[in-house]
C-alpha positions as CSV (number, residue, x, y, z in Angstrom):
1,X,101.2,121.6,132.5
2,X,100.2,120.6,129.1
3,X,97.1,118.8,128.4
4,X,95.8,115.9,126.2
5,X,94.7,117.6,123.5
6,X,95.5,119.6,119.8
7,X,93.5,122.2,118.7
8,X,92.5,123.9,115.4
9,X,91.7,127.7,115.2
10,X,89.1,129.6,113.0
11,X,91.2,131.9,111.3
12,X,94.3,133.3,109.7
13,X,95.1,135.3,112.8
14,X,94.3,134.2,116.6
15,X,91.4,135.9,118.0
16,X,91.6,137.0,121.8
17,X,89.3,134.7,123.1
18,X,91.3,132.1,121.3
19,X,94.4,133.3,122.2
20,X,93.1,133.3,125.9
21,X,91.5,130.0,125.7
22,X,94.7,128.1,124.6
23,X,96.6,130.1,127.6
24,X,94.3,128.4,129.8
25,X,94.0,125.0,128.2
26,X,97.6,124.6,127.3
27,X,97.0,121.8,124.6
28,X,100.1,119.7,123.6
29,X,99.5,120.8,119.9
30,X,97.7,122.7,117.5
31,X,96.8,121.7,113.4
32,X,96.1,123.8,110.8
33,X,94.1,123.9,107.8
34,X,93.6,125.5,104.4
35,X,91.0,128.1,106.1
36,X,94.1,129.2,108.2
37,X,96.7,130.0,105.7
38,X,97.3,132.5,103.3
39,X,100.9,132.8,102.5
40,X,104.5,132.1,104.0
41,X,104.7,135.3,106.1
42,X,101.2,135.4,107.6
43,X,101.4,131.4,108.3
44,X,104.8,131.9,110.0
45,X,103.3,134.4,112.2
46,X,100.2,132.2,113.2
47,X,102.7,129.6,113.8
48,X,104.6,131.9,116.3
49,X,101.3,133.1,117.7
50,X,100.1,129.3,119.0
51,X,103.5,128.7,120.6
52,X,103.5,132.0,122.3
53,X,100.0,130.8,123.9
54,X,101.3,127.8,125.5
55,X,105.0,129.5,126.1
56,X,106.8,126.6,124.1
57,X,109.0,127.7,121.2
58,X,108.9,123.9,119.8
59,X,105.0,123.4,120.4
60,X,104.1,120.8,117.6
61,X,102.0,122.2,115.1
62,X,100.4,119.6,112.8
63,X,99.2,119.9,109.1
64,X,98.1,117.3,106.3
65,X,100.4,118.0,103.7
66,X,100.4,114.5,101.8
67,X,100.4,115.7,98.1
68,X,97.4,115.5,95.7
69,X,93.9,115.9,96.9
70,X,95.2,116.3,100.5
71,X,97.3,119.3,100.4
72,X,96.8,122.4,102.6
73,X,99.7,124.5,101.3
74,X,98.4,125.3,97.9
75,X,99.5,127.1,94.4
76,X,100.4,129.8,94.1
77,X,102.3,129.9,97.2
78,X,103.6,126.3,97.3
79,X,103.8,123.5,94.6
80,X,101.7,120.7,94.8
81,X,103.5,117.4,95.2
82,X,102.0,114.0,93.8
83,X,100.0,111.6,95.8
84,X,101.3,108.7,97.0
85,X,99.7,106.1,94.3
86,X,102.2,107.9,92.0
87,X,104.9,106.5,93.8
88,X,103.5,103.1,94.2
89,X,103.3,103.5,90.2
90,X,107.0,103.7,90.1
91,X,107.8,101.4,92.5
92,X,105.9,98.4,90.5
93,X,108.5,99.1,87.5
94,X,111.7,100.4,89.4
95,X,111.7,100.0,93.2
96,X,114.8,101.9,94.1
97,X,113.9,105.0,92.0
98,X,110.4,104.9,93.6
99,X,112.3,104.8,97.2
100,X,114.6,107.8,96.1
101,X,111.9,110.1,95.2
102,X,109.6,109.2,98.0
103,X,112.4,110.2,100.0
104,X,113.1,113.4,98.1
105,X,109.5,114.1,98.0
106,X,109.1,113.8,101.9
107,X,112.3,116.0,102.2
108,X,110.9,118.6,100.0
109,X,107.5,118.8,101.6
110,X,109.4,118.7,105.1
111,X,111.6,121.9,103.6
112,X,108.2,123.8,102.8
113,X,106.8,122.9,106.4
114,X,110.1,123.7,108.6
115,X,110.2,126.8,106.4
116,X,106.8,128.3,107.8
117,X,107.3,126.7,111.5
118,X,105.3,123.4,111.1
119,X,107.2,120.6,112.7
120,X,104.4,117.5,112.4
121,X,103.3,116.2,108.7
122,X,100.5,113.6,109.2
123,X,102.2,111.2,107.2
124,X,102.5,108.4,106.0
125,X,99.1,107.1,105.1
126,X,99.7,103.3,105.4
127,X,96.3,102.3,104.9
128,X,96.1,99.1,102.4
129,X,92.8,99.7,100.2
130,X,90.8,96.8,98.4
131,X,88.7,96.8,95.8
132,X,85.3,98.3,96.7
133,X,86.0,100.3,99.3
134,X,85.3,104.1,99.8
135,X,87.6,106.2,97.9
136,X,88.4,108.5,100.8
137,X,91.5,106.8,100.9
138,X,92.2,105.9,97.2
139,X,95.5,107.5,95.7
140,X,96.4,108.3,99.4
141,X,97.8,105.0,99.5
142,X,100.8,103.9,97.9
143,X,99.8,100.5,96.6
144,X,97.2,97.6,97.0
145,X,100.3,95.2,98.8
146,X,101.5,96.0,101.9
147,X,105.5,95.3,101.0
148,X,105.7,98.2,98.7
149,X,103.5,100.5,101.4
150,X,106.0,99.2,103.7
151,X,109.3,100.1,101.8
152,X,107.8,103.2,100.5
153,X,106.1,104.7,104.0
154,X,109.8,103.9,105.5
155,X,111.2,106.3,102.5
156,X,108.7,109.3,103.5
157,X,109.0,108.7,107.1
158,X,113.1,109.2,106.7
159,X,112.6,112.0,104.4
160,X,110.2,114.0,107.0
161,X,112.6,113.4,109.9
162,X,115.9,114.3,107.6
163,X,113.7,117.8,107.0
164,X,113.0,118.3,110.6
165,X,109.3,117.2,110.9
166,X,107.9,114.4,112.7
167,X,105.9,111.9,110.8
168,X,102.6,110.5,111.9
169,X,101.1,107.3,110.5
170,X,97.7,106.8,109.7
171,X,95.0,105.8,110.0
172,X,96.0,102.7,112.5
173,X,95.4,99.6,112.5
174,X,94.1,100.4,108.7
175,X,91.2,102.3,107.0
176,X,91.7,100.7,103.5
177,X,88.7,98.3,103.7
178,X,86.1,101.0,105.1
179,X,83.4,101.1,102.6
180,X,82.2,104.5,103.7
181,X,83.8,108.3,104.8
182,X,84.3,108.8,108.3
183,X,83.9,112.6,107.7
184,X,80.5,111.4,107.5
185,X,79.4,108.0,108.6
186,X,81.0,105.1,110.5
187,X,82.2,102.1,108.4
188,X,82.1,98.5,109.8
189,X,84.6,96.2,108.5
190,X,83.8,92.6,108.4
191,X,86.4,90.5,107.4
192,X,88.0,88.2,110.1
193,X,90.7,88.9,112.5
194,X,93.4,86.7,110.7
195,X,92.3,88.5,107.3
196,X,92.9,92.1,109.1
197,X,96.4,90.5,110.7
198,X,97.5,89.3,107.4
199,X,97.1,92.4,105.4
200,X,95.8,95.6,107.0
201,X,98.1,95.6,110.0
202,X,101.3,94.5,108.3
203,X,102.3,97.9,107.6
204,X,101.9,99.1,110.8
205,X,103.4,96.7,112.5
206,X,106.4,96.6,110.2
207,X,106.8,100.9,110.8
208,X,106.0,100.7,114.3
209,X,108.7,102.3,115.2
210,X,107.1,105.8,113.9
211,X,107.0,108.3,116.6
212,X,103.5,109.0,116.4
213,X,100.5,107.4,115.2
214,X,96.5,108.4,114.2
215,X,93.5,106.3,114.9
216,X,91.1,105.0,112.4
217,X,87.3,105.7,113.0
218,X,86.5,102.3,111.7
219,X,84.9,99.5,113.5
220,X,86.3,96.2,113.2
221,X,83.3,93.5,113.7
222,X,86.0,90.5,114.3
223,X,87.7,92.4,117.2
224,X,85.1,94.9,118.7
225,X,82.0,95.2,116.8
226,X,80.8,97.9,119.0
227,X,83.1,100.6,118.8
228,X,85.4,102.3,116.5
229,X,89.4,101.4,117.0
230,X,89.5,105.1,118.6
231,X,87.2,104.7,121.2
232,X,87.8,101.0,121.9
233,X,89.8,99.9,124.8
234,X,90.2,96.5,123.0
235,X,91.8,97.5,119.9
236,X,94.2,99.8,121.3
237,X,95.2,97.4,123.9
238,X,95.4,94.3,122.1
239,X,95.9,95.3,118.5
240,X,97.9,98.7,118.4
241,X,99.4,98.5,121.6
242,X,99.7,94.7,121.5
243,X,99.6,92.8,118.2
244,X,101.0,95.6,116.1
245,X,103.6,96.8,118.9
246,X,103.3,100.3,118.7
247,X,104.4,102.4,121.7
248,X,104.8,105.7,120.4
249,X,102.4,108.9,120.6
250,X,98.9,108.0,119.8
251,X,96.4,110.4,118.9
252,X,92.6,110.3,117.8
253,X,91.6,111.2,114.4
254,X,89.4,114.3,114.6
255,X,86.8,114.1,116.9
256,X,84.1,116.3,115.0
257,X,84.2,113.7,112.1
258,X,80.5,112.3,111.9
259,X,81.5,108.6,112.2
260,X,81.8,109.5,116.2
261,X,78.6,110.0,118.0
262,X,77.4,111.6,121.2
263,X,78.6,114.9,122.2
264,X,82.0,116.2,121.5
265,X,82.9,115.8,125.4
266,X,81.7,112.3,125.3
267,X,83.7,111.7,122.2
268,X,87.0,113.3,123.9
269,X,86.2,111.2,127.3
270,X,85.6,107.7,125.4
271,X,89.3,108.1,122.9
272,X,91.3,109.0,126.0
273,X,89.5,106.3,128.2
274,X,90.0,103.7,125.5
275,X,94.2,104.7,125.3
276,X,94.6,107.5,123.0
277,X,97.2,109.7,124.2
278,X,96.2,112.8,123.1
279,X,92.7,113.8,121.4
280,X,92.5,115.7,118.0
281,X,89.7,118.3,117.3
282,X,90.1,120.4,113.8
283,X,87.2,122.7,113.4
284,X,88.2,125.5,115.4
285,X,84.8,125.7,116.9
286,X,85.0,127.5,120.0
287,X,82.3,125.7,122.0
288,X,83.8,122.4,121.1
289,X,86.9,123.0,122.0
290,X,85.5,124.1,125.4
291,X,83.8,120.8,126.0
292,X,87.1,118.6,124.5
293,X,88.9,121.0,127.2
294,X,86.5,120.0,130.3
295,X,87.9,116.1,129.6
296,X,91.4,116.7,128.1
297,X,93.1,116.4,131.6
298,X,97.2,116.8,132.4
299,X,99.3,115.0,130.0
300,X,101.1,112.9,132.2
301,X,102.4,109.3,133.1
302,X,102.8,107.1,129.9
303,X,101.2,109.5,127.5
304,X,103.7,112.4,128.8
305,X,106.6,109.7,128.0
306,X,105.4,108.7,124.7
307,X,105.2,112.6,123.9
308,X,108.4,113.6,125.1
309,X,110.1,110.3,123.1
310,X,108.1,111.9,119.9
311,X,109.4,115.1,120.6
312,X,113.0,113.7,121.0
313,X,113.3,112.7,117.3
314,X,112.8,116.3,116.3
315,X,116.4,117.4,114.9
316,X,117.5,120.4,113.0
317,X,116.9,120.0,109.1
318,X,120.3,118.5,107.6
319,X,121.9,120.4,104.7
320,X,119.5,120.5,102.1
321,X,119.9,122.0,97.9
322,X,115.8,121.7,97.5
323,X,116.6,123.1,94.0
324,X,118.9,120.3,93.1
325,X,116.4,117.6,95.0
326,X,113.2,119.2,93.1
327,X,115.2,118.7,89.3
328,X,116.1,115.0,90.6
329,X,112.5,114.2,91.8
330,X,111.3,115.6,88.5
331,X,113.8,112.9,86.6
332,X,112.5,110.2,88.6
333,X,108.8,110.6,88.2
334,X,109.4,110.9,84.4
335,X,110.0,107.2,84.7
336,X,106.1,106.8,84.8
337,X,105.1,109.8,83.4
């Protein structure tokens, strides 16, 4: 039986130690980063090797391929796509052109991923940024207002799904107000629950049919002043599952980020207890993965049903002329160049 975890690996090939661990641990999925990627043939072989360890040719393999500064597949092997904000700027001038451009861009990203065996992209970023917040989100967000983010987020979800790649909306229920980078410290958001509901939560509520979502390592003082969303039963129950109405597969953001405290094992336990369906561990550290495995437990019950429902959205890519699409995308983006 598969377990409630997603793991990274250390390098561009699997060590015998990693192979044995993954065969024993049977994680639900995997995630790759720049350290794991050299070229198409190597990445395809790595994806095949990861899936072989769990005996599942369709096992989820995730990547953060947003465009802009968050791009794991890089030149010269791959094209770097524009950051989300470029599409938001186009949307301010021509909403229809922006929707088409966002869809085509997502479709092209999906084409790159599917070609090498990656089938989950951690997109769209639905956070609503505010002036004065940390730039960890910055141009990764489409815009500063929910309507534009919702419009383009929907186009991005559709483009990925049509390309045979599952989308993961992040960082639920909202990272846009965070004044600190959660890779390094834990931010507290101090506005009222009404303010959060009227802005930050709107984008996720409007796109709550996205099959997967990733939590924010952010404390919302008005809801739970003691725990970030990732480890807060109250935030997950009352906001993510309740007010937002998300019933898809909920994964934690990376457990090894410094916003969280305690041992890796304690972090995994807290996130799963709070209501995350699966936990994400990214750095490939073997000892830490062993700690996560001690807490992950079998994927069963409601979490298993959500995982199965998410994977049911995976379809073979529709017919697609990527050369024509890339040309059309360039024409659309020239509007705001």
